[in-house]
C-alpha positions, 0 to 999 in steps of 0.5 A: 153846095153840092153836099146840098144837092146830093142830100136833096137827091137823096131825100127826094127819092126816098119821099118818092119811094114811099109815095108823097109826089108833089107834096115831098118835092115842094118840101125838098125844094123849099128846104134846100133851095133846089129845083126838082124834076121828076119824069119817067125816066127818072129824077133831077135835082138842080141848084146852086152848084150843080145837079144829081140825075138818077135814072128811074131803074136806079142803076145809074146816077150823075153829078153835074158840077156847075163848071160842067164836070161829071161824076157817074156811077153805075151798076148792074146791066147798066155797067159799061167800060167807059170810052176813057179806058185806054183799048191797050189795057186787059181786063179781066176775062170770065167775070161780070162788070158789075159797077163802074165809077167815072170822074173827069180827067179820065179816072174810072172804077171798075168792078168785076164780080166772079163766082169762080175767082181763084188765086191763079186766075187773078195771077193771070189777070196780073200777067196780062197786064205785065204782058201788055207793058204795065209795070209794077209800081212798088209793093203788090202781091197776093195773100193766100188765107187757105181753103181758096180764100185769097187778097190781092193787089197792087199798082202798075203803070205803062207810062201814061196810064196807071191801074190799081188793083184790088182782089178778094175771093172766098171759095171762088166767090170774089171781085177784082176792083180796077182803077184807071188813071192818067200816070203822073211822073 
């Protein structure tokens, strides 16, 4: 059912974008069995199983299950590190937080963009994780692809929190993706 709600939100957003307004709202509500509320602040599509809320600026979306569980996505200036991210976790310096995905149970993913990311900068971030007590959990490393291009990744844990990294850059332009979740034994 949550797929129907998400589909209804997507179709509604498309139709409202092209200016169909009230007629589009009625068509989508009748076709999907959902309830659509449009305000100056955004749009909410609700139905059996939960709801989807998209803000008016288009830089955040929250999906709420009928059990109260939430899944949210933010991008650009709306991105903020969630409160569930442990305070002892070092975060990369020098990049711009460009996207956040948060779901229940303390799981979050952060995307940082760089215009000057180097392999040495990524390795320094990995060293800061290890210095903060996050030990490598298996195969991690960096692949030098020449001409300043690289990719890297790995998993790290301090016993209570698991951190998974994925990074890539070419000519300095790159990203580091960080997924944070409770550690399992």
